[in-house]
C-alpha positions, 0 to 999 in steps of 0.5 A: 790940256795935258802933256802933248808930244809933237814928233816928226821930221824937219820942217814937218809942222811941229813948231807951227802946231805947237804955236797954234795949240798954245795960242788957243789957251787962255793961260799965259804962255811960257816958251822954253827954247833949247837952241843956241846960235852956234853959227849965222844960219842957226842964229837966223833960224832962232830969230825967225822962230822968235818973230813967229811967237806972239809978243806977250809970251815969255821966252826962257832960253835954256839949252840944258837945264830943262828941270830948272826951266820947267820948275820955274814955270807956273802951273797956271801957264801953258808951257811950250818946249821947243825942242828936245832934239837940240836939247839932246845934242846939248846933253850928249855933249855935256853929259854923255849918252847914259847920263843924258838919258837919265836926265831926260827921264827925270825931266819927262816925269816932271813935265808929266806931273805938271797940271798946266798944259804942256806942249813938247816938240821933238824930231824923229831922226831914226827913220833915215840912214844909219849915221856914218860916225860913232857920234852920229849913231850915239846921237840918233840912239840917244834921241830915240830913247829920249823920244820914247821916254817923253812919249811914255810920259805924254798923254797924247803923241802926234806924228807930223808929216808934211803938215799933217798930224797922225795920233800915235797909240801906245804900243802895249795898248795896241798889242792887246787889241791885236791879239 
């Protein structure tokens, strides 16, 4: 299995599909979690996600240094990264938007170079209203660029909506067929 990017709105089925795809692998599974429990509600969400994963899977909790986390996973393992959405928020706070985008590009290339199966989860936040604050707009724009970078590196991109998946084509390839 190549690099697969699962993108969609909140509670659209991305993580469930990532778990299903990983369970189908014969390889051992390493799960990279980027979320941090900043409050009780988030701690409960993280705990719920932990309980959904099979006990035999290895979990790496890495909110920021995805490059090191990716490098630590054997190519013989199936890697699940959940999620770029939280990573982008962490990176924006730690690095600022420009550097976070550069880091995302390097990490995406590293993920694409993996020979083992890799499944990456991210949210699409750019389909709603324009955020009312500069920070909100910076985050939306950064995540949009991060998602584009990872989609470019991915072999397959699936858009999830209401538990349904739609394969997404590369825009350049579609454009050449349309004209």
